[in-house]
C-alpha positions in Angstrom: 0.0 0.0 0.0 1.3 3.4 -0.9 1.8 5.8 2.0 0.3 9.2 1.6 1.5 12.6 2.9 -0.8 15.1 4.6 0.1 18.7 3.9 1.0 20.6 7.0 -1.5 23.4 7.3 -1.6 25.2 10.6 -4.7 27.3 11.3 -4.7 30.5 13.2 -6.8 28.8 15.8 -4.1 26.2 16.4 -1.5 28.9 16.8 -3.6 30.6 19.5 -3.9 27.3 21.3 -0.2 26.7 21.1 0.6 30.2 22.5 -1.8 30.0 25.5 -3.7 27.6 27.7 -7.1 28.0 29.2 -7.8 27.7 32.9 -8.2 23.9 33.2 -5.4 21.4 33.3 -5.2 18.2 35.4 -3.1 18.6 38.6 0.4 17.2 38.6 -0.6 14.2 40.8 -3.0 12.9 38.2 -2.2 11.8 34.7 -5.3 11.9 32.4 -6.0 10.4 29.0 -9.1 10.3 26.8 -11.1 7.9 24.7 -12.3 9.4 21.4 -15.1 7.6 19.4 -15.0 7.1 15.7 -17.6 9.7 14.7 -15.3 12.5 15.8 -12.6 11.4 13.3 -14.6 11.9 10.1 -13.5 15.4 9.4 -10.3 17.5 9.8 -12.2 20.2 11.7 -13.4 17.7 14.4 -10.0 16.1 14.7 -8.5 19.6 15.2 -11.0 20.1 18.1 -10.0 16.9 19.7 -6.3 17.7 19.8 -6.8 21.4 20.7 -8.9 20.4 23.7 -6.5 17.6 24.7 -3.5 20.0 24.5 -5.4 22.7 26.4 -6.3 20.3 29.2 -2.9 18.8 29.6 -4.0 15.4 28.3 -1.0 13.7 26.7 -2.5 10.4 25.7 -5.6 9.9 23.5 -7.2 6.6 22.4 -8.6 7.1 18.9 -11.2 4.6 17.7 -9.9 3.7 14.2 -11.6 0.3 14.0 -15.2 0.2 15.2 -17.6 -2.2 13.5 -15.4 -4.3 11.2 -14.3 -1.1 9.4 -11.3 1.2 9.3 -10.6 4.9 9.7 -7.3 4.5 8.0 -6.0 3.3 4.7 -6.1 -0.4 4.5 -6.0 -3.2 1.9 -7.5 -5.6 4.4 -10.3 -3.8 6.2 -13.1 -1.9 4.5 -12.9 1.9 4.9 -15.7 3.5 7.0 -18.3 4.8 4.6 -18.4 8.3 6.3 -14.8 9.0 5.3 -14.0 11.0 2.1 -11.9 8.9 -0.2 -9.0 11.3 -0.2 -8.8 11.7 3.6 -6.9 9.6 6.0 -8.1 10.4 9.6 -5.3 8.5 11.3 -2.5 10.0 9.3 -3.9 13.5 9.9 -4.3 12.8 13.6 -0.7 11.6 13.9 0.5 14.8 12.2 -1.3 16.9 14.8 -0.3 14.7 17.6 3.4 15.0 16.7 3.1 18.8 16.6 1.4 19.0 20.0 3.4 16.2 21.7 0.3 14.0 22.3 0.6 10.3 22.2 -1.8 8.4 20.0 -3.0 4.9 20.9 -5.1 3.4 18.1 -8.3 1.9 19.6 -9.4 -1.3 17.9 -12.6 -3.1 18.4 -11.4 -6.6 18.1 -14.1 -9.4 18.0 -17.1 -7.1 17.9 -18.0 -6.4 14.2 -21.6 -5.0 14.4 -24.1 -3.5 16.7 -27.5 -2.5 15.3 -31.0 -3.9 15.2 -30.5 -5.2 11.7 -27.5 -6.8 10.0 -25.0 -4.8 7.8 -26.2 -3.4 4.5 -22.8 -3.5 2.9 -22.3 -6.8 1.0 -18.6 -6.4 1.4 -18.8 -6.3 5.2 -16.9 -9.0 7.0 -20.2 -10.4 8.3 -21.0 -11.6 4.7 -17.5 -12.2 3.5 -16.6 -14.5 6.4 -19.9 -15.6 7.8 -18.3 -18.9 9.1 -16.3 -16.8 11.5 -19.4 -15.5 13.3 -19.7 -16.6 17.0 -23.0 -18.2 18.2 -24.7 -18.8 21.5 -25.3 -22.3 22.8 -28.4 -24.0 21.4 -29.2 -21.2 19.0 -28.6 -20.3 15.4 -29.3 -16.6 16.0 -26.1 -14.6 15.6 -27.6 -11.2 16.4 -28.2 -11.2 20.1 -28.6 -7.9 22.0 -28.1 -6.2 18.7 -24.4 -7.3 18.6 -22.4 -9.6 16.4 -19.0 -11.0 17.3 -16.6 -13.1 15.3 -15.2 -16.0 17.2 -11.7 -16.4 18.6 -12.3 -20.2 18.5 -12.3 -20.1 14.7 -8.6 -20.5 13.8 -8.7 -18.0 10.9 -10.1 -15.2 13.1 -6.9 -14.5 15.2 -4.8 -14.8 12.1 -6.9 -12.1 10.5 -6.3 -9.8 13.4 -2.6 -10.5 13.3 -2.6 -9.4 9.7 -4.7 -6.3 10.5 -2.1 -5.3 13.2 0.9 -6.0 10.9 -0.5 -3.8 8.2 -1.5 -1.0 10.6 1.8 -0.7 12.4 3.8 -1.1 9.1 1.9 1.8 7.5 1.7 4.0 10.6 4.9 3.2 12.5 4.7 6.5 14.5 1.6 5.4 16.5 2.4 5.1 20.2 0.2 2.2 21.1 -2.3 -0.5 20.1 -5.4 -0.5 22.3 -7.7 -3.5 22.0 -11.4 -3.2 23.0 -13.9 -6.0 22.9 -11.1 -8.5 23.2 -13.4 -10.9 24.9 -16.3 -13.2 24.2 -19.9 -11.8 24.1 -20.6 -13.6 27.3 -20.2 -17.1 28.8 -23.2 -18.4 26.7 -21.1 -17.8 23.6 -18.1 -19.4 21.9 -20.1 -22.0 20.0 -18.9 -21.2 16.5 -19.5 -24.3 14.4 -15.9 -24.8 13.4 -14.5 -23.8 16.8 -16.8 -26.4 18.5 -15.7 -29.1 16.0 -12.0 -28.4 16.7 -12.7 -28.5 20.5 -14.6 -31.8 20.2 -11.8 -33.4 18.1 -9.3 -32.4 20.7 -11.2 -33.2 23.9 -13.7 -35.8 22.7 -16.8 -34.2 24.0 -19.3 -31.6 22.7 -19.3 -28.6 25.1 -23.0 -28.0 24.5 -23.8 -31.2 26.3 -22.2 -30.3 29.5 -24.7 -27.6 30.2 -28.0 -29.2 29.1 -27.5 -32.9 28.9 -25.0 -33.8 31.6 -27.4 -35.8 33.7 -28.7 -37.7 30.7 -25.0 -38.5 29.9 -24.6 -40.0 33.4 -22.2 -37.2 34.6 -22.1 -36.1 38.2 -22.1 -32.4 39.0 -18.4 -32.6 39.8 -17.7 -34.2 36.4 -19.9 -31.5 34.8 -17.9 -28.7 36.5 -14.6 -30.3 35.5 -15.6 -30.5 31.8 -17.0 -26.9 32.0 -13.6 -25.8 33.3 -11.9 -27.3 30.2 -14.2 -25.4 28.0 -13.8 -22.2 29.8 -10.0 -22.4 29.7 -10.2 -23.2 25.9 -12.1 -19.9 25.3 -9.7 -17.9 27.5 -6.7 -19.4 25.9 -7.7 -18.6 22.4 -8.2 -14.9 23.2 -4.9 -14.8 25.2 -3.1 -16.5 22.3 -4.0 -13.6 20.0 -2.3 -11.1 22.3 0.7 -13.4 22.8 1.2 -13.5 19.0 0.8 -9.8 18.6 3.3 -9.1 21.4 5.9 -11.4 19.8 5.5 -9.4 16.5 5.6 -6.0 18.2 8.6 -6.9 20.4 10.5 -8.0 17.3 9.7 -5.3 14.8 8.1 -2.3 16.6 9.3 -2.4 20.2 8.4 1.2 21.0 4.7 0.6 20.4 2.7 -0.1 23.7 0.1 -2.8 23.9 -3.0 -2.2 26.0 -6.7 -3.3 26.4 -9.9 -1.9 27.7 -11.2 -4.5 30.1 -14.1 -5.4 32.3 -13.4 -3.9 35.8 -14.0 -6.9 38.0 -11.1 -9.3 37.2 -12.7 -12.5 38.2 -16.0 -11.7 36.4 -14.0 -10.7 33.3 -12.3 -14.1 33.2 -15.3 -16.3 34.1 -18.1 -14.5 32.2 -16.2 -13.0 29.2 -13.1 -15.2 28.9 -11.0 -12.1 29.4 -8.1 -13.2 31.6 -6.6 -9.7 31.9 -4.9 -10.2 35.2 -2.7 -12.8 33.5 -2.1 -10.4 30.6 -0.6 -7.9 33.0 1.1 -10.2 35.5 2.8 -12.1 32.7 3.7 -8.9 30.8 1.7 -9.8 27.7 0.3 -6.2 27.8 2.0 -3.0 28.9 -1.1 -1.8 30.6 -4.9 -2.2 30.9 -7.7 0.3 31.3 -10.5 -1.2 33.4 -13.9 0.3 32.4 -14.9 1.2 35.9 -18.0 3.1 34.8 -20.3 2.5 37.8 -22.1 5.5 39.3 -22.4 4.1 42.8 -19.3 4.6 44.8 -19.4 1.3 46.6 -19.3 -0.6 43.3 -16.5 1.6 42.0 -14.5 1.0 45.2 -15.2 -2.7 45.1 -13.6 -3.0 41.7 -10.6 -0.9 42.9 -10.1 -3.4 45.8 -10.4 -6.5 43.6 -7.8 -5.1 41.1 -5.4 -4.2 43.9 -5.7 -7.7 45.4 -4.8 -9.5 42.1 -2.5 -7.2 40.1 1.3 -7.4 40.7 2.0 -3.9 39.4 -0.7 -1.3 39.7 1.4 1.1 37.6 0.2 -1.0 34.7 -3.4 0.0 35.3 -5.0 3.2 34.0 -8.4 3.6 35.7 -11.2 4.1 33.3 -13.8 6.6 34.6 -17.1 7.5 32.9 -18.0 11.1 32.3 -21.3 10.4 30.4 -23.4 9.2 33.3 -22.5 11.4 36.3 -21.8 15.0 37.1 -18.6 16.8 37.8 -18.6 16.2 41.5 -19.1 12.5 41.1 -16.3 12.3 38.5 -13.9 14.2 40.8 -14.9 11.8 43.6 -14.0 8.8 41.3 -10.6 10.4 40.5 -9.9 10.9 44.2 -10.9 7.3 45.1 -8.7 6.0 42.3 -5.7 8.2 43.5 -6.0 7.0 47.1 -6.2 3.4 46.0 -2.8 3.9 44.2 -4.1 4.6 40.7 -2.6 7.9 39.6 -3.4 7.4 35.9 -7.0 7.8 34.6 -8.8 7.6 31.3 -12.0 9.5 30.7 -14.9 8.0 28.7 -15.4 9.8 26.6 -14.6 12.8 24.5 -18.3 12.8 23.3 -19.4 14.3 26.7 -16.8 17.1 26.4 -17.7 17.8 22.7 -21.4 18.1 23.6 -20.6 20.4 26.6 -22.2 18.0 29.0 -19.2 18.0 31.3 -17.1 21.1 32.4 -13.6 20.0 33.1 -12.9 23.3 34.9 -15.6 22.2 37.4 -14.1 18.7 37.7 -10.8 20.3 38.6 -12.4 22.6 41.1 -14.2 19.6 42.8 -11.0 17.6 42.8 -8.8 20.2 44.3 -11.4 21.1 47.0 -12.1 17.5 48.0 -8.9 15.6 47.3 -8.0 15.4 51.0 -11.4 14.2 52.1 -12.0 10.5 51.9 -15.6 9.4 52.5 -16.7 6.0 53.6 
């Protein structure tokens, strides 16, 4: 694929932002980053706004969603380009140019196994859903692949992980100045999934039993509850292992050819539930140095739930410096956001990531007020 150059055009507005900062910036004891959804990357003007605001607010790391629903917001020979992008515009290349100018690190945010979320199936005949339908994951005892308006492809199908490895190789080869690869939806849809036809056949060939039977027919097969649990454990580890294997393979490639690129993932905030319900064994990913860091999506409004996740993570993680605490700003006010930042800090998590830029762009959240609430209350720890 031929690499393209983006002409360097600096607007007067950008120069103003470079010369002065507004009132808000995060205090020195907190390092903040920001998730940015795909629809803010369609036009140059909206990308300008993202980076101006990040620079103005002393946010040095942004996570840009360049793969959302089986599409790409960058030039690719493997992935179909998002239909909202003008054919002569490369959102990622333009973003990297601005990021370099403003000294902001870009982590490319990739939706991994999720390929669709809508009430109906894709209307593009070239979508991965139609081109590789045998990759689609399915729930147990159902042929319906559109559950909760979401479609995943299955890590249990051997071609799926190879596909993602190819996606990563192309992406980092064509955009070597990215600072990180950030994997979202690197999990199963839930523990009722994983029953891709080919994946189940491969499992059955290896372990000599059909995993569907251990849930619905174990008594008819003459199995005790203990035997049923033992077989379930084999199936659970199979699902977890296939997802972890993708990250292992990507790490080997990145370490060999692009060692400066950081690997990270957005993960479910309760480590044990993440592993047992979504096959997302992210404590292992960190403790075994498969990833450089994780961002738990600790989006709960109620403080006791937020704190419970902080405690569980602290109990199991070997290095909390490898955790950036994800905090929602779409479902709570400035005072509650500040409280979550304070709770994170006093639990040892000095790095946070805000979800998401959309709330800032729509003026639903005032970061100046978040700062005020944080500074006024940072020394007050409530039960």
